[in-house]
N, C-alpha and C positions, 0 to 999 in steps of 0.2 A: 536502666537508662537507654541501653541499646535497643531493648524491646520497644520502648516508647517512641524512639526515633524511627524505628522500622514501621511501627503502626501508623505514625504520621505520614511517612513516605507512601505507604500503601494507600492511605486515605486520599492523599493528593492525586495519586495515579488514578484511583477509581473515580474521583471527582472530575478529572480531566477527561477520562473516557466517557463519562455520562454527559459532560458538556459537549463533547465532539459528536456523540450520537444524537443528542438533542438538536444540534445545529444542522446535522445532515438531514434529519427528519423534517426540520423546519424548511430547509432549502427545497427538498423534494415536494412538500406540500405547496410551497410558494410557486414552484414551477407549474404544478397542476392547476393552480388557481389563475396565475398570471398569463400563462401561455395562450389559452383561448382568447383572452382579451387582446393580447398583442397580435394574435392571428387575425382577429376581426379588423383591427386597425390596419394591419398590413393588407388585408383583402380590399379594404375601402380605397386604398391608393394603388392597387394592383392594375396593370394594363388589361388583364383578361376580363372575362365576364362570368364564366361558370366556376364552380368550386373546384373542379378538377384542374383548372388552369392556374390556380393559386399555388405558389411555391410553399412547401412546408416550412421553409426557413423564412422568417419574417422579413419583408422588404427585399426578398431575393429576386423579384421580377422587375424591380425598378420602382419608379414613383410617378404617379399621374393624378390629376384632380378632375378628370373628365367625368367620373361617375357623379361627383357632386354637381357639376354643371348640368349634367343630364337630368338630375332629379328636378331641377327648377325650370328647365327649358322644354323637356320632352314628356314630363309626367305632371300629375296634379298634386305633387308632394306639398307644395305651399298651401293648397286648399285643404288637404288632409290635416296639415299641421294646425291651421286655424280652426278647423272643425273640432279637433281633439282639444285644443286650448279652450274653446268655448264650452265643450262638454265638461271638462275637468273643472274649470272655474265656476260654472253654474252649479255643478254638483257640490263643490266645496262650500260655496256661499249658502245654498239652500239647506244643505245638511247641517251646517253650523247654526243657522237661524232657527230651523224647526226643532232640531235636537236640543239646543240650549233652552228654548222656551218650554218644551215638553219636560225636560229634566228638572227645570225650576218648579214647574207645577207639581211633579211627583215628589220633589224634595220638600216643598214648603206647604203643601195643601193636603188635607185629608178629605177624601171623597169616596163614595161608594164604588165598588169594583176596582179600587186602586191596586190591590194585590193581585186579583185575577189578570188585570191588564199587564202588570209587570211580569207575572209568570208566563203569560202568553208570549211576551217578547223573548224570554229565554227559550221557550219551546220552539219558536220559529227559527232560532239560531241553530237548533239541533239538525234541521234538515238542510241539505245542500241546496244551493240556488238553482241547480238544474232541475230539481223536482217541480218547481213552479214555472218552468219555461213555457209549457203549453198554455197554462192559465195567463201568463204574461202576454203571450202572443195574441190570445183571443181578446184580452182587454184592450191592447193597443189597436187591434183591428177594429173593435167597436167604437173607439174614440178617435179613429183616424190618426193614430200615433205611429203607424208603421212608416218606415223610410223618412223619419223626421228626427232632427237632433233633439228637440224637446222631449220626444217620446223616450229616447235613450236616457236623457237626464232624469226623467221621471222614474225609470227603472232603477237607476243607481241610487237616487235619493231614497226611494222606498226601501231598498235593500240595506241602506246604511242606518235607518232609524232604530230598529230594535236594539241591537247591541250597543250602539253609541248612546242611546238614551239611558241605558243602564249604566254605562261608563261615566257619563257626565253627572247623572243623578247621584251616584255613589260619591263622587268627588264633592258635589255641592252639599251632601249630608255632613261632610267634615267641616264645613264653614260655620263659624259660630253664629248662632241665632241672635246673639246680643247685638250684632251689627244691624240685623233687621229691626229689632226693637228700638234701638237708638235712632234709626232712620225714621221710624213711624212716629216717635216722639217729636221729631223735627218736622212732621207733616208730610213725609214722603209716602207715596202710594206704591203699589206693587210694581208698576212699570218703572218708576224712578229707582226703586230698590234693585230691580233686575238689571237695568242698564248702568246704573251708577255704582253699584256695590258688588253685585254677584258676578257680572261679567269680568270686571277688572280683577277680582280675586281669583276667578276660575280661568284666568288667561292661560296658564300652562296646559290644562287639559283641552281648552278650546283650540289652542294652537296645534296641539297634537292631532285633534280631530280634523282641523282644516288641512293639515299636511297629508294625513292618510286618505282623506276624502278626495284630495286633489290628485294624488299619485295613483290611486287604485284604478280609475278608468283610463289612465293614460295609455297603457298598453294592453288593455283587456281585448280579447278577441271574440269570445263566445257571444256575448250579448250584442255587440255591434253586428256580428255576422247574422244574427237572428232578426234584428230590427231594421238595419239599413239595406237598401237595394241599389240605389243610384251610385254611380262611380264618384260623382262630384260630392256626395255626402258621406263618403267613407272616412273612417278614422285612420290614424297612422298605422295601427295594427293591421287593419284589413289591407291597406295599400302596400305596406312593406311585405306582408306575407304573400301578396300577389306576385312579387318578384321571384319567389322561390317555389311557387306553386303554378298551377295552370300551365304546366309544361314550358315555362319560361326559362328557368335555371339562370337567373341573373343574380347570383350570389354577391358579386362585388357591389352592385347597385344597392342591394339589401344592406350590406355592411356599411356603405356610405350613409344611407338613411338612418341606420341605427346609431351611428356616431352623432349625427345631428340631434337625434332624439335625446341622447345622453346629456347634451350641453345644458338645456333648461333644468334637468334634474340636478346637475352638479351645482348650478347657480342657486337653485331653490333651496337645496339642503345646506349650502354654505351660509345663506342668509338666515335660515331658520334653525340653525344648529343650537343656538342658545335656548330657544323655546323648546326644542326637543329634549334637551338635557333637563330643563326645569319641569317639563311634563312628567318625566320619569321620576324625578326626585320628590315630586308631590309637595310643592310649596304652598300648602293650604293653611288657612288660619284655623287654629284649633280652639276648642273651648278653653 
């Protein structure tokens, strides 16, 4: 009896030690994750300009909103924001439209070279996007797409098609063909089936595609740097990085701009959270 009580007591002690160690590790990891975020927020409201002038203790230098005012009065931040919003929205809409139509064709039709085309999509995804930068630059130069927003949208849409076509096509393959047959009996054509049946059923994966296509170009730096030249046509990524490069060292202004960029993302993800969950759960209609 005494041995049993002693074992239980030792077990409780070990369990308490494990819980304490786990909590300590969790707190340490949380500090490593949260401190940089809090530091950026503190820098955005800091009176100084350079990173060296920002106190290592959050909000240790006081509080000011002058950097936010400067963004909209002394820089082209508002223009950069609208440019980025236009690029992200256009990329998302065109990617969803073209990808969903292509995926429907690959899922529901049999035609020659179907498998080679699908295999080529996978092969294209093996190579990083940087490999084709020279070719992309030459193509945009030939079609007068350099230093234009539509040229950058074209680059993003073309890069989104291969993998996303595979993704949506595999999802549509799980949708019962009995729905197609029932619609054809009622006299529906391919376009009616696509818009009235397939798209509503594939809403989870389409929503996921729209979200990822919208967020990917938002803070991309490489392709805007290659395509855009004019200051008024820059995106947020180019404009913001200009504050910490080009020998300016305006880290606090950069931090203020980064906080404003985060606001649309937070709102967007809060509104689309349900669709994100559904897209991963795979709410497809099975045979």
